[in-house]
N, CA, C and O atoms as CSV, one atom per row, in Angstrom:
chain,resi,resn,atom,element,x,y,z
A,1,UNK,N,N,93.891,-11.925,193.390
A,1,UNK,CA,C,94.068,-10.626,194.025
A,1,UNK,C,C,92.737,-9.884,194.120
A,1,UNK,O,O,92.572,-9.014,194.975
A,2,UNK,N,N,91.794,-10.220,193.256
A,2,UNK,CA,C,90.506,-9.522,193.279
A,2,UNK,C,C,89.786,-9.722,194.609
A,2,UNK,O,O,89.210,-8.777,195.149
A,3,UNK,N,N,89.813,-10.935,195.138
A,3,UNK,CA,C,89.173,-11.207,196.427
A,3,UNK,C,C,89.853,-10.425,197.545
A,3,UNK,O,O,89.190,-9.960,198.472
A,4,UNK,N,N,91.156,-10.281,197.460
A,4,UNK,CA,C,91.900,-9.520,198.469
A,4,UNK,C,C,91.484,-8.046,198.414
A,4,UNK,O,O,91.239,-7.430,199.451
A,5,UNK,N,N,91.405,-7.488,197.216
A,5,UNK,CA,C,91.024,-6.081,197.091
A,5,UNK,C,C,89.596,-5.854,197.566
A,5,UNK,O,O,89.313,-4.844,198.209
A,6,UNK,N,N,88.694,-6.782,197.256
A,6,UNK,CA,C,87.322,-6.652,197.745
A,6,UNK,C,C,87.286,-6.707,199.266
A,6,UNK,O,O,86.552,-5.951,199.902
A,7,UNK,N,N,88.072,-7.595,199.843
A,7,UNK,CA,C,88.118,-7.702,201.304
A,7,UNK,C,C,88.670,-6.422,201.921
A,7,UNK,O,O,88.183,-5.971,202.958
A,8,UNK,N,N,89.668,-5.846,201.299
A,8,UNK,CA,C,90.290,-4.622,201.820
A,8,UNK,C,C,89.407,-3.391,201.648
A,8,UNK,O,O,89.645,-2.365,202.284
A,9,UNK,N,N,88.400,-3.483,200.801
A,9,UNK,CA,C,87.537,-2.326,200.538
A,9,UNK,C,C,86.679,-1.957,201.744
A,9,UNK,O,O,86.167,-0.839,201.815
A,10,UNK,N,N,86.515,-2.871,202.684
A,10,UNK,CA,C,85.657,-2.617,203.833
A,10,UNK,C,C,86.465,-2.100,205.021
A,10,UNK,O,O,87.485,-2.684,205.389
A,11,UNK,N,N,86.003,-1.004,205.617
A,11,UNK,CA,C,86.727,-0.387,206.733
A,11,UNK,C,C,86.831,-1.310,207.946
A,11,UNK,O,O,87.869,-1.345,208.607
A,12,UNK,N,N,85.777,-2.050,208.241
A,12,UNK,CA,C,85.819,-2.961,209.388
A,12,UNK,C,C,86.867,-4.050,209.190
A,12,UNK,O,O,87.572,-4.415,210.131
A,13,UNK,N,N,86.969,-4.561,207.986
A,13,UNK,CA,C,87.972,-5.595,207.720
A,13,UNK,C,C,89.383,-5.013,207.786
A,13,UNK,O,O,90.311,-5.684,208.238
A,14,UNK,N,N,89.544,-3.773,207.340
A,14,UNK,CA,C,90.865,-3.138,207.471
A,14,UNK,C,C,91.220,-2.952,208.946
A,14,UNK,O,O,92.377,-3.116,209.333
A,15,UNK,N,N,90.232,-2.613,209.762
A,15,UNK,CA,C,90.471,-2.465,211.203
A,15,UNK,C,C,90.924,-3.790,211.802
A,15,UNK,O,O,91.848,-3.818,212.615
A,16,UNK,N,N,90.291,-4.871,211.412
A,16,UNK,CA,C,90.679,-6.200,211.898
A,16,UNK,C,C,92.118,-6.506,211.480
A,16,UNK,O,O,92.915,-6.979,212.290
A,17,UNK,N,N,92.446,-6.237,210.223
A,17,UNK,CA,C,93.814,-6.507,209.753
A,17,UNK,C,C,94.832,-5.666,210.502
A,17,UNK,O,O,95.911,-6.154,210.837
A,18,UNK,N,N,94.504,-4.407,210.768
A,18,UNK,CA,C,95.426,-3.553,211.525
A,18,UNK,C,C,95.667,-4.115,212.917
A,18,UNK,O,O,96.794,-4.097,213.412
A,19,UNK,N,N,94.610,-4.613,213.546
A,19,UNK,CA,C,94.760,-5.213,214.874
A,19,UNK,C,C,95.626,-6.467,214.796
A,19,UNK,O,O,96.483,-6.684,215.652
A,20,UNK,N,N,95.405,-7.287,213.777
A,20,UNK,CA,C,96.172,-8.521,213.647
A,20,UNK,C,C,97.624,-8.264,213.252
A,20,UNK,O,O,98.487,-9.112,213.479
A,21,UNK,N,N,97.894,-7.115,212.670
A,21,UNK,CA,C,99.286,-6.774,212.348
A,21,UNK,C,C,100.115,-6.639,213.628
A,21,UNK,O,O,101.334,-6.809,213.607
A,22,UNK,N,N,99.445,-6.332,214.739
A,22,UNK,CA,C,100.136,-6.217,216.029
A,22,UNK,C,C,100.291,-7.560,216.723
A,22,UNK,O,O,101.009,-7.659,217.718
A,23,UNK,N,N,99.629,-8.597,216.214
A,23,UNK,CA,C,99.732,-9.925,216.798
A,23,UNK,C,C,98.412,-10.655,216.737
A,23,UNK,O,O,97.390,-10.094,216.340
A,24,UNK,N,N,98.444,-11.906,217.132
A,24,UNK,CA,C,97.252,-12.744,217.098
A,24,UNK,C,C,96.174,-12.197,218.028
A,24,UNK,O,O,96.451,-11.480,218.990
A,25,UNK,N,N,94.931,-12.563,217.704
A,25,UNK,CA,C,93.802,-12.138,218.546
A,25,UNK,C,C,92.683,-13.153,218.432
A,25,UNK,O,O,92.552,-13.855,217.429
A,26,UNK,N,N,91.887,-13.215,219.474
A,26,UNK,CA,C,90.709,-14.069,219.445
A,26,UNK,C,C,89.566,-13.303,218.789
A,26,UNK,O,O,89.630,-12.084,218.627
A,27,UNK,N,N,88.532,-14.029,218.418
A,27,UNK,CA,C,87.362,-13.381,217.835
A,27,UNK,C,C,86.763,-12.391,218.829
A,27,UNK,O,O,86.339,-11.303,218.440
A,28,UNK,N,N,86.726,-12.760,220.108
A,28,UNK,CA,C,86.197,-11.857,221.135
A,28,UNK,C,C,86.980,-10.560,221.235
A,28,UNK,O,O,86.395,-9.489,221.400
A,29,UNK,N,N,88.293,-10.649,221.137
A,29,UNK,CA,C,89.123,-9.437,221.183
A,29,UNK,C,C,88.853,-8.555,219.970
A,29,UNK,O,O,88.846,-7.329,220.077
A,30,UNK,N,N,88.635,-9.171,218.832
A,30,UNK,CA,C,88.361,-8.413,217.612
A,30,UNK,C,C,86.979,-7.774,217.655
A,30,UNK,O,O,86.787,-6.677,217.129
A,31,UNK,N,N,86.011,-8.453,218.280
A,31,UNK,CA,C,84.659,-7.893,218.416
A,31,UNK,C,C,84.721,-6.580,219.180
A,31,UNK,O,O,83.995,-5.638,218.860
A,32,UNK,N,N,85.585,-6.513,220.190
A,32,UNK,CA,C,85.690,-5.308,221.016
A,32,UNK,C,C,86.176,-4.096,220.224
A,32,UNK,O,O,85.986,-2.961,220.662
A,33,UNK,N,N,86.795,-4.314,219.079
A,33,UNK,CA,C,87.341,-3.206,218.275
A,33,UNK,C,C,86.320,-2.573,217.342
A,33,UNK,O,O,86.525,-1.462,216.853
A,34,UNK,N,N,85.226,-3.273,217.095
A,34,UNK,CA,C,84.288,-2.826,216.065
A,34,UNK,C,C,82.919,-2.511,216.655
A,34,UNK,O,O,82.490,-3.150,217.615
A,35,UNK,N,N,82.238,-1.532,216.085
A,35,UNK,CA,C,80.908,-1.163,216.593
A,35,UNK,C,C,79.790,-2.013,215.986
A,35,UNK,O,O,78.707,-1.508,215.692
A,36,UNK,N,N,80.060,-3.298,215.803
A,36,UNK,CA,C,79.056,-4.201,215.241
A,36,UNK,C,C,78.965,-5.448,216.099
A,36,UNK,O,O,79.867,-5.744,216.882
A,37,UNK,N,N,77.873,-6.172,215.947
A,37,UNK,CA,C,77.643,-7.382,216.749
A,37,UNK,C,C,78.569,-8.511,216.314
A,37,UNK,O,O,79.122,-8.497,215.215
A,38,UNK,N,N,78.722,-9.472,217.189
A,38,UNK,CA,C,79.613,-10.610,216.960
A,38,UNK,C,C,79.337,-11.337,215.633
A,38,UNK,O,O,80.289,-11.693,214.939
A,39,UNK,N,N,78.055,-11.574,215.254
A,39,UNK,CA,C,77.822,-12.239,213.964
A,39,UNK,C,C,78.386,-11.449,212.773
A,39,UNK,O,O,78.865,-12.040,211.805
A,40,UNK,N,N,78.328,-10.131,212.850
A,40,UNK,CA,C,78.899,-9.307,211.783
A,40,UNK,C,C,80.410,-9.438,211.717
A,40,UNK,O,O,80.992,-9.508,210.635
A,41,UNK,N,N,81.040,-9.469,212.883
A,41,UNK,CA,C,82.496,-9.645,212.933
A,41,UNK,C,C,82.856,-11.019,212.377
A,41,UNK,O,O,83.841,-11.158,211.653
A,42,UNK,N,N,82.068,-12.024,212.710
A,42,UNK,CA,C,82.322,-13.373,212.187
A,42,UNK,C,C,82.248,-13.389,210.665
A,42,UNK,O,O,83.051,-14.053,210.009
A,43,UNK,N,N,81.291,-12.664,210.103
A,43,UNK,CA,C,81.189,-12.595,208.635
A,43,UNK,C,C,82.421,-11.913,208.039
A,43,UNK,O,O,82.941,-12.352,207.013
A,44,UNK,N,N,82.886,-10.838,208.683
A,44,UNK,CA,C,84.092,-10.159,208.198
A,44,UNK,C,C,85.302,-11.094,208.275
A,44,UNK,O,O,86.120,-11.133,207.356
A,45,UNK,N,N,85.408,-11.832,209.353
A,45,UNK,CA,C,86.526,-12.776,209.494
A,45,UNK,C,C,86.459,-13.865,208.429
A,45,UNK,O,O,87.492,-14.292,207.912
A,46,UNK,N,N,85.256,-14.316,208.099
A,46,UNK,CA,C,85.110,-15.330,207.050
A,46,UNK,C,C,85.582,-14.774,205.707
A,46,UNK,O,O,86.279,-15.465,204.964
A,47,UNK,N,N,85.207,-13.527,205.387
A,47,UNK,CA,C,85.649,-12.909,204.132
A,47,UNK,C,C,87.171,-12.817,204.109
A,47,UNK,O,O,87.797,-13.117,203.092
A,48,UNK,N,N,87.764,-12.407,205.220
A,48,UNK,CA,C,89.224,-12.295,205.288
A,48,UNK,C,C,89.900,-13.662,205.130
A,48,UNK,O,O,90.933,-13.776,204.471
A,49,UNK,N,N,89.314,-14.689,205.734
A,49,UNK,CA,C,89.867,-16.057,205.584
A,49,UNK,C,C,89.764,-16.513,204.138
A,49,UNK,O,O,90.727,-17.039,203.580
A,50,UNK,N,N,88.606,-16.317,203.531
A,50,UNK,CA,C,88.405,-16.756,202.148
A,50,UNK,C,C,89.312,-16.012,201.169
A,50,UNK,O,O,89.693,-16.559,200.134
A,51,UNK,N,N,89.654,-14.779,201.492
A,51,UNK,CA,C,90.571,-14.005,200.650
A,51,UNK,C,C,92.028,-14.378,200.921
A,51,UNK,O,O,92.928,-13.923,200.215
A,52,UNK,N,N,92.260,-15.199,201.933
A,52,UNK,CA,C,93.625,-15.616,202.260
A,52,UNK,C,C,94.380,-14.623,203.107
A,52,UNK,O,O,95.599,-14.731,203.239
A,53,UNK,N,N,93.686,-13.651,203.692
A,53,UNK,CA,C,94.355,-12.608,204.465
A,53,UNK,C,C,94.581,-12.978,205.923
A,53,UNK,O,O,95.462,-12.415,206.573
A,54,UNK,N,N,93.798,-13.914,206.445
A,54,UNK,CA,C,93.994,-14.351,207.830
A,54,UNK,C,C,93.949,-15.872,207.916
A,54,UNK,O,O,93.323,-16.551,207.102
A,55,UNK,N,N,94.631,-16.373,208.927
A,55,UNK,CA,C,94.583,-17.788,209.289
A,55,UNK,C,C,93.858,-17.890,210.624
A,55,UNK,O,O,93.828,-16.933,211.398
A,56,UNK,N,N,93.282,-19.039,210.885
A,56,UNK,CA,C,92.626,-19.286,212.171
A,56,UNK,C,C,93.053,-20.655,212.668
A,56,UNK,O,O,93.195,-21.601,211.894
A,57,UNK,N,N,93.253,-20.738,213.970
A,57,UNK,CA,C,93.539,-22.028,214.584
A,57,UNK,C,C,92.692,-22.146,215.851
A,57,UNK,O,O,92.380,-21.158,216.515
A,58,UNK,N,N,92.342,-23.363,216.151
A,58,UNK,CA,C,91.500,-23.646,217.310
A,58,UNK,C,C,92.388,-23.945,218.504
A,58,UNK,O,O,93.314,-24.750,218.406
A,59,UNK,N,N,92.113,-23.305,219.623
A,59,UNK,CA,C,92.773,-23.585,220.902
A,59,UNK,C,C,91.671,-23.790,221.926
A,59,UNK,O,O,91.074,-22.826,222.404
A,60,UNK,N,N,91.406,-25.022,222.258
A,60,UNK,CA,C,90.287,-25.365,223.150
A,60,UNK,C,C,89.004,-24.781,222.563
A,60,UNK,O,O,88.615,-25.149,221.454
A,61,UNK,N,N,88.343,-23.879,223.284
A,61,UNK,CA,C,87.096,-23.285,222.806
A,61,UNK,C,C,87.316,-21.991,222.031
A,61,UNK,O,O,86.358,-21.402,221.530
A,62,UNK,N,N,88.537,-21.552,221.929
A,62,UNK,CA,C,88.823,-20.263,221.299
A,62,UNK,C,C,89.366,-20.437,219.891
A,62,UNK,O,O,90.048,-21.414,219.581
A,63,UNK,N,N,89.047,-19.469,219.051
A,63,UNK,CA,C,89.651,-19.395,217.715
A,63,UNK,C,C,90.631,-18.232,217.740
A,63,UNK,O,O,90.288,-17.110,218.113
A,64,UNK,N,N,91.841,-18.527,217.338
A,64,UNK,CA,C,92.903,-17.524,217.336
A,64,UNK,C,C,93.177,-17.139,215.882
A,64,UNK,O,O,93.454,-17.994,215.041
A,65,UNK,N,N,93.096,-15.849,215.606
A,65,UNK,CA,C,93.302,-15.341,214.247
A,65,UNK,C,C,94.669,-14.681,214.134
A,65,UNK,O,O,95.151,-14.038,215.067
A,66,UNK,N,N,95.277,-14.857,212.970
A,66,UNK,CA,C,96.566,-14.215,212.678
A,66,UNK,C,C,96.555,-13.758,211.221
A,66,UNK,O,O,95.827,-14.291,210.384
A,67,UNK,N,N,97.369,-12.775,210.955
A,67,UNK,CA,C,97.424,-12.207,209.607
A,67,UNK,C,C,98.325,-13.059,208.730
A,67,UNK,O,O,99.307,-13.633,209.199
A,68,UNK,N,N,97.981,-13.133,207.457
A,68,UNK,CA,C,98.831,-13.781,206.448
A,68,UNK,C,C,99.365,-12.655,205.555
A,68,UNK,O,O,98.592,-12.068,204.798
A,69,UNK,N,N,100.635,-12.345,205.620
A,69,UNK,CA,C,101.166,-11.191,204.895
A,69,UNK,C,C,101.307,-11.371,203.383
A,69,UNK,O,O,101.362,-10.376,202.660
A,70,UNK,N,N,101.366,-12.601,202.886
A,70,UNK,CA,C,101.641,-12.816,201.461
A,70,UNK,C,C,100.648,-12.109,200.531
A,70,UNK,O,O,101.083,-11.442,199.592
A,71,UNK,N,N,99.336,-12.227,200.751
A,71,UNK,CA,C,98.417,-11.526,199.839
A,71,UNK,C,C,98.608,-10.007,199.853
A,71,UNK,O,O,98.441,-9.345,198.829
A,72,UNK,N,N,98.956,-9.465,201.015
A,72,UNK,CA,C,99.209,-8.020,201.092
A,72,UNK,C,C,100.485,-7.649,200.337
A,72,UNK,O,O,100.569,-6.577,199.738
A,73,UNK,N,N,101.467,-8.532,200.370
A,73,UNK,CA,C,102.703,-8.290,199.622
A,73,UNK,C,C,102.420,-8.276,198.121
A,73,UNK,O,O,103.010,-7.487,197.383
A,74,UNK,N,N,101.520,-9.146,197.670
A,74,UNK,CA,C,101.159,-9.169,196.248
A,74,UNK,C,C,100.456,-7.882,195.836
A,74,UNK,O,O,100.718,-7.354,194.755
A,75,UNK,N,N,99.570,-7.372,196.682
A,75,UNK,CA,C,98.902,-6.095,196.395
A,75,UNK,C,C,99.932,-4.967,196.368
A,75,UNK,O,O,99.882,-4.083,195.514
A,76,UNK,N,N,100.860,-5.016,197.315
A,76,UNK,CA,C,101.907,-3.990,197.361
A,76,UNK,C,C,102.742,-3.993,196.072
A,76,UNK,O,O,103.038,-2.933,195.520
A,77,UNK,N,N,103.117,-5.177,195.603
A,77,UNK,CA,C,103.890,-5.266,194.357
A,77,UNK,C,C,103.103,-4.680,193.188
A,77,UNK,O,O,103.661,-3.967,192.354
A,78,UNK,N,N,101.816,-4.982,193.130
A,78,UNK,CA,C,100.977,-4.472,192.052
A,78,UNK,C,C,100.887,-2.944,192.122
A,78,UNK,O,O,100.947,-2.272,191.092
A,79,UNK,N,N,100.745,-2.400,193.320
A,79,UNK,CA,C,100.617,-0.954,193.489
A,79,UNK,C,C,101.930,-0.210,193.248
A,79,UNK,O,O,101.917,0.975,192.915
A,80,UNK,N,N,103.052,-0.889,193.412
A,80,UNK,CA,C,104.356,-0.238,193.227
A,80,UNK,C,C,104.508,0.360,191.834
A,80,UNK,O,O,105.126,1.413,191.672
A,81,UNK,N,N,103.949,-0.304,190.832
A,81,UNK,CA,C,104.034,0.240,189.467
A,81,UNK,C,C,103.395,1.616,189.398
A,81,UNK,O,O,103.912,2.514,188.733
A,82,UNK,N,N,102.288,1.780,190.075
A,82,UNK,CA,C,101.569,3.051,190.046
A,82,UNK,C,C,102.233,4.079,190.954
A,82,UNK,O,O,102.140,5.282,190.711
A,83,UNK,N,N,102.894,3.611,191.987
A,83,UNK,CA,C,103.608,4.518,192.877
A,83,UNK,C,C,104.703,5.249,192.110
A,83,UNK,O,O,104.890,6.452,192.291
A,84,UNK,N,N,105.419,4.535,191.263
A,84,UNK,CA,C,106.467,5.153,190.446
A,84,UNK,C,C,105.874,6.230,189.546
A,84,UNK,O,O,106.433,7.319,189.416
A,85,UNK,N,N,104.751,5.921,188.931
A,85,UNK,CA,C,104.077,6.892,188.071
A,85,UNK,C,C,103.717,8.152,188.851
A,85,UNK,O,O,103.972,9.261,188.383
A,86,UNK,N,N,103.127,7.995,190.033
A,86,UNK,CA,C,102.740,9.152,190.831
A,86,UNK,C,C,103.954,9.923,191.332
A,86,UNK,O,O,103.921,11.153,191.389
A,87,UNK,N,N,105.012,9.231,191.691
A,87,UNK,CA,C,106.223,9.930,192.139
A,87,UNK,C,C,106.784,10.793,191.025
A,87,UNK,O,O,107.222,11.916,191.272
A,88,UNK,N,N,106.778,10.277,189.791
A,88,UNK,CA,C,107.267,11.067,188.657
A,88,UNK,C,C,106.395,12.307,188.452
A,88,UNK,O,O,106.909,13.401,188.218
A,89,UNK,N,N,105.087,12.131,188.539
A,89,UNK,CA,C,104.176,13.265,188.352
A,89,UNK,C,C,104.317,14.282,189.477
A,89,UNK,O,O,104.271,15.487,189.233
A,90,UNK,N,N,104.487,13.809,190.699
A,90,UNK,CA,C,104.667,14.735,191.814
A,90,UNK,C,C,106.009,15.463,191.715
A,90,UNK,O,O,106.102,16.641,192.061
A,91,UNK,N,N,107.036,14.773,191.249
A,91,UNK,CA,C,108.328,15.433,191.031
A,91,UNK,C,C,108.192,16.528,189.984
A,91,UNK,O,O,108.746,17.616,190.147
A,92,UNK,N,N,107.451,16.247,188.902
A,92,UNK,CA,C,107.244,17.243,187.855
A,92,UNK,C,C,106.457,18.432,188.399
A,92,UNK,O,O,106.758,19.577,188.064
A,93,UNK,N,N,105.458,18.171,189.229
A,93,UNK,CA,C,104.686,19.252,189.840
A,93,UNK,C,C,105.574,20.095,190.738
A,93,UNK,O,O,105.494,21.323,190.717
A,94,UNK,N,N,106.414,19.449,191.521
A,94,UNK,CA,C,107.343,20.175,192.394
A,94,UNK,C,C,108.255,21.089,191.563
A,94,UNK,O,O,108.501,22.237,191.933
A,95,UNK,N,N,108.747,20.568,190.443
A,95,UNK,CA,C,109.611,21.361,189.558
A,95,UNK,C,C,108.865,22.588,189.039
A,95,UNK,O,O,109.419,23.687,189.027
A,96,UNK,N,N,107.622,22.413,188.614
A,96,UNK,CA,C,106.830,23.533,188.091
A,96,UNK,C,C,106.533,24.560,189.173
A,96,UNK,O,O,106.577,25.761,188.908
A,97,UNK,N,N,106.235,24.116,190.374
A,97,UNK,CA,C,105.984,25.042,191.480
A,97,UNK,C,C,107.249,25.842,191.777
A,97,UNK,O,O,107.188,27.059,191.953
A,98,UNK,N,N,108.389,25.168,191.833
A,98,UNK,CA,C,109.653,25.852,192.099
A,98,UNK,C,C,109.964,26.851,190.990
A,98,UNK,O,O,110.442,27.952,191.260
A,99,UNK,N,N,109.691,26.466,189.732
A,99,UNK,CA,C,109.928,27.361,188.594
A,99,UNK,C,C,109.037,28.610,188.702
A,99,UNK,O,O,109.487,29.726,188.443
A,100,UNK,N,N,107.785,28.408,189.084
A,100,UNK,CA,C,106.861,29.534,189.243
A,100,UNK,C,C,107.305,30.472,190.347
A,100,UNK,O,O,107.219,31.688,190.179
A,101,UNK,N,N,107.775,29.956,191.462
A,101,UNK,CA,C,108.265,30.788,192.555
A,101,UNK,C,C,109.484,31.579,192.105
A,101,UNK,O,O,109.619,32.761,192.422
A,102,UNK,N,N,110.360,30.929,191.376
A,102,UNK,CA,C,111.568,31.590,190.890
A,102,UNK,C,C,111.206,32.739,189.942
A,102,UNK,O,O,111.783,33.823,190.025
A,103,UNK,N,N,110.237,32.491,189.036
A,103,UNK,CA,C,109.812,33.529,188.097
A,103,UNK,C,C,109.161,34.707,188.810
A,103,UNK,O,O,109.364,35.858,188.424
A,104,UNK,N,N,108.376,34.424,189.852
A,104,UNK,CA,C,107.734,35.516,190.598
A,104,UNK,C,C,108.764,36.361,191.315
A,104,UNK,O,O,108.606,37.579,191.391
A,105,UNK,N,N,109.817,35.755,191.846
A,105,UNK,CA,C,110.867,36.510,192.512
A,105,UNK,C,C,111.611,37.417,191.537
A,105,UNK,O,O,112.024,38.521,191.893
A,106,UNK,N,N,111.777,36.947,190.318
A,106,UNK,CA,C,112.506,37.727,189.304
A,106,UNK,C,C,111.694,38.926,188.823
A,106,UNK,O,O,112.272,39.931,188.410
A,107,UNK,N,N,110.383,38.839,188.869
A,107,UNK,CA,C,109.557,39.952,188.367
A,107,UNK,C,C,109.331,41.017,189.427
A,107,UNK,O,O,108.766,42.067,189.120
A,108,UNK,N,N,109.750,40.784,190.657
A,108,UNK,CA,C,109.563,41.807,191.716
A,108,UNK,C,C,110.623,42.853,191.674
A,108,UNK,O,O,110.612,43.777,192.487
């Protein structure tokens, strides 16, 4: 999962993943989405492949990239534990805010 998190840390790679979430794309189509040269996009695609986040297949002269959802599902499962913690804390904050509003209304 560490390689996946490192790959996700880069905004350009997240942009590529967002594009691939809508469907397959060629390297040329992905280059058009980013303000960097083709070699830079190729390096980002290599990082994503090595992290297991994308698959590539050859079609004649083109490389077609697609997203692999499994590594993202693993990150989601890991983050869910912390989501519960934050939801509990936000619920407690909501309760305190409501209590404060109620107390202010009573003192008027």
